[in-house]
N, C-alpha and C positions, 0 to 999 in steps of 0.2 A: 961754295964748291965744301970747306972748309965746316960748314955745321950740316949737309947733310949728310958727309961722312961719318961725322962722330952720332946723327940723329940716328941712320942705318945701324951703329954700331952696340949705340942703348935697343935699337929696335931685335937686334939677332940675341943681343945678351936675356934680353927680356926671353923674348922665343924660346933659349935655350935653358931659361932656368924653370917657364912655365913644363917646355916636355921634358925637365929631371921630375919635374916637380910628378907629371901625371905617371910617368912613369914607377915611378914610388910606389905610388898611390896603387897602381895597377899591382906593380909588387906585391907589397902590402896585403893586396886584397887576395892574389894565389895562395898567397903562403902566411895566411892568420899570425902571430902570435901568441897569440893565447885558442887552445884544444875546451870547444866546449861541450860539455858531455851532459846530456838530458835522465833521467830517468820518474820512471813510473813505479809508482809506489802506495799500498794500501798503507792505508791511514784510517778509513773508516772501512763499515761492515764486518761481513763474518770475516776475514784474513784480516783485521787491521791489527790484530795483533804482531802480524807478521812484520808491519812498516817499521820500526825500530830495527829489528834484528835486519832487515835489509842494508837499511840507511846505514847503520852500524859497518855493515860488510864493504860500503861501497867508498866511505872516506877509512876506513884503513887502510885498502889495495893507496887508493891514490896519497893516501899520509910516509907508503914502504916510497911515493917515490918525491915525498918534497909538495908533493900536485905542480911536478914539473920531466916534463917530455924533451930533450932533445933545445934546451933555452929558451922553452915557452909556456908558460904558464897553465895549468888548469883548472878552469870551473865547474861548476858541479848545479845546472837547475834542478829541483826535485819538485814535480809535478803528485795527489794525490789520486790512484787507481781510484778508488771507489770500487763499487764491484758489478758498475753498468756499464757496457764494450760503449754506448755512445757518448757515456762522459770521457772515460779511457781515451776516443778517438777524442775527444775534445782537447784534450791538457795534449797529447800526442803532435794533435795540430797548434796550438799557442808554443809548445815549445821550438818547433820549425817554421812558425811561422813569423814568430813574435821573438823570440831568441836564437833565432838561429846556431840550432846547435849543432854537430857532427854526430852527433851517435846519440840513441836511445834505447838506457837496458833496462829492461820490463819491459811491461807488469807481468806480475805474478801466478796470478791465475789462469787459467789454458784458456776460456772461453775470453777476457778481454785482452787479453795476450793476440789471437786470431785473429780476432778486428784490428788494434794495432797494428799486424803485420801486414791485415789489408791496405790499409792506407799509406800506409810507409811505400809500401812496392812499389808504385809509379815515381817514387822522390826520387829512390838510390841515396836514404839515410841507412847507414848499420843498426842492426836491430839482437841487439844480444838478448830475448825473451829470459826470465826469469826462471820460467815451465819449461819441461819436459814438451815433444810434444810430436805427436804422430807423423805429419804431415807437412813439408817444412814450404810454406806460403808465399814466398818470392825468395828471390836468389842475392839477397838481400839481409832475411832476418838467418841468424843463429841460433839452435837450437843444444846451447855448451852441455846442459844435467839430461840429453839424451831423449828418450823418449819412452812414454806412460809406461805402455805396454814391452817394450824391454828392459825398463829399470824392473818392477815391479813381476816378471820373468821369473828372477832365481827366488821368489817366495813360494810358490806356485812348486819349484824343486827341493825347496828344504823339507814343503810344509809335506809334501810326501816319501820325498828319500831319509832323512831324516825325523821326521816327528812319527814320520810309519804312517797319516794320515790315510785311508781312503774313503772318507767323505770328506766334502766341506761346505759349510755358507758363507756366502759373502755379504756381508753388509759393507751396503757405500755413498759416497754423497754424489744427489744426483745434479749435478754438472759436469760436463765434458771431462775431465781431470779422473773419477771418481769412475767411470764408465769405460775410460782406458785402460786404470788397474783393475779393475775386474776382470777384462779382457785379459789384460799379460797374467793375471794369477790362472784366471779358469785354464789360458790353452797348455801354459808349461805339468799345471796337477790331470788335467785330462788328457796332455799325451802319456804321459808316465802311467796313468789307468786308470786312475781316481775320478769319484764320482762327485755332483754338487748339488745339498740336497736341499738348497735353498740359496734363492737372490733375494735380496730389500734393497731398493732407493731408499733415501733418506734424504726429506729437502733442507737446503740448510739455513740453519736457525733452530735445529732441533732441539732439545734439550735432553728432555721425556726419553730413551733409549729403551725404555721396559718395554716398552709394544712390540721392539723389534727383536729385543733375547728373549721373549715369546714365541717370535718367529723362525726359527732357527734351523728347526726340526731337531735332528738331533746326530747331528758329524760328530767327526776327528777332529773337528779345526773349525775356524771359525778366521775367514780373512775380513782385514777390516779398509777402506777408507774412508778414513773420517775427518774434518777439521772442524775446531770449537765454534761450540762447544757441546757439539756430540758424541767427540771424543772424549772429553773428560766425562761426561754424561754413563757413556760407555762403560769406559772404567770403571766408576764408581758403581752403577750397577747391576753388572754382571758379577764383584764378589760382593756387594749384598747379597746378592742373587743364590751365593754357592756356587757359582759355578766355577771350575777349575777347565776342562778344558783348553786344549792350548790354542789361543789367542796370537792371529798374526798382522797386522801392521805391512799392506804391501809398498807401500809407500808415506811419503808425506806426513807418520809422526812427526815431531823435533825428535829427533834423538839427540841431548846435550843444553839442549835449550832449560834454562834451570827453573824459569818461573814457570814452564809449563810441569816439571817434572814435579815441585813443590806443590803446585796446583791439587797434582793425581794422588798423591803421599802411594800409599803402600800398594794402594788401588793396582798400578801397574808393575808389579812384581810379578815375573816368573812369566811375562806377557812377551812376544819379539816384533823386531821393526827389522825393515831391509833399506838402506839407504845409502849414496857416497860417501858418506864424509860424518862422523862423528870424531869430538874435539880426543877420546881419548881412545884412537888408530895408534898405533904405536911403531913411528918410522920421524926419520929425527927431521926430517921439510914437517909435517905437524906439529911436531916437542914443541920446533923452537919459533912456529904461526902460532899455538898455545899461549906460549908463554909471552912472544911480544904484545897477543892478542885481554891477556889477562891482565898484561901491569900496566896496561893500555886503560880498560877497561874495569876491573874488576872481577870480575867474573870470566866462564871458560864460553868460547864461542857454540852458537848450536849448529846443523844443519842449513835453515836457512840464510844464516849470517852466511856462509862460508858459498854455497853452492845458489843463490838467488840474486847477493850482494856481491861478496868477495869475489868468486869466482867470473863471474860475465867481466867485473871493468880489472882485473884482471890478463883473463886474454884481450880485450883492445889496450895496455898500458902495454901488450906484450908486442899487438902487432901495432902499435906504434915507432916503439925500438924501429923495430927491423923496418921501417920505412924515414925512419931521420924527422920522426911527426912529421911527417907529413897527412894532414885528413883526407886528403881526395879517396874516396867513396871506391872509386875503382884498386887503387893501391889497398886500402883497407880489408877491403871485401877481400882479396885475394891473398894477404899475409894472412887472417882470418883461418879463414880456412882448409892455409896450410899450414896449420898446426899441426903437428906430430908429437911425442912424447915428454912434453912442454911436462919440467920439473914441478907443482903445484901439493900444498899439502894434505889434497887427498889424492896424490900417486898419478901417477904420467897417464895424459894427459895431448888428445888426439881431438881433432874435429874428421869425420868422416862424411862430406853431402851436405854440412851445415848442420849436423849431428853429432853433440858429444860422444867419445866413445870414454869409459872411464868403469874403474874397480867400483860394484858391491857390495856391503856386506851383508849379514844380519847380525843384528844386537840381541841381549835376552837384558830383560831389568832384571838386574842384583840388586841386595844393599852391602854395601862394604862398606862399617863403621859405623856412621848414623847417616851419611849420605848415598843416593839408589846411584845409581849409573847402567850405562849400558854396554857391558861387557862384549867384545865381538868373537861372538862362537864360528860362524864361518866367513871364508871370502872367494864372488865369484871374479875371476880377474878380466879387466878389458867387455863388460858387458854392453852385446851391438846390440842399433837401434833395432826394433821390432814394425 
């Protein structure tokens, strides 16, 4: 009888240990001690030059919190976006199925971002895209950079109201984002009473912009949405042709990206650009950010670093703080969507129906000493999605 009693005690003890172990495992599974962030960033293709800037922005935001939130460590896994939507979706699938990430930041290009958002929609994986979008693909995807039409709308207003232009030519890159920027400028400019003399779309990868410069007609201003190498080609050939009429980048030209300014040199002087960020925005929050960034990397952050890398990461980390480090998608999505007047280097940030609302600035390229800077000439506060 004594042996039976001892055996029973051992059995119960072991059972308790097993149950305790299973409970601990279940608890650990529900509240992981590592937060896994995935990112899809362009390292190849026409947007490859932006990849390192985006990566720096993500890493800088993570380093600000020492890669820890609520006692949990944070890991980062980055995949190459390329410029092919099929490949971008395959990279997203790897991040979800193999790396088990809790969130995906990116992609950058509008057409790849749309494809990735559509893939993630049924999986309930939070997605903070690095690009603006006019349409939210799912309730789990956020476009903190606003809408392309909304963001470029101030460029049309500025061209008509401040540059006194009445006729405009539009030259835009032949992909989704380029079309959206065209639409935003056109809507604002024509609503004021202006007319469009020409619209020309440029295939990605085009370096020789002379035919498009010749095809502008006789406008008072030219609105641009061009990416490398078309943007550099346009500026150089525009000046070589002796043209001086105002040119304004509706979005996308990287205000403050030092490598691009050095590449185009004096060709850009006098041209305008519209963006949500520049290292020369004169606010205490931005000055602190630029100072810390410059000490770390040795140069100033540009608009791509901020809006495509730092900002989505910053917003996700802020949501994690509000959930106490809980990565549950429902809680995180609710936390992100309820973001209101969050202080940031580019000003107060809010989310409206999963689309970001921020200030937009018009910049002019000027020379201060030996350096080309983007000087703020006008601010459009809290630009709404369109």
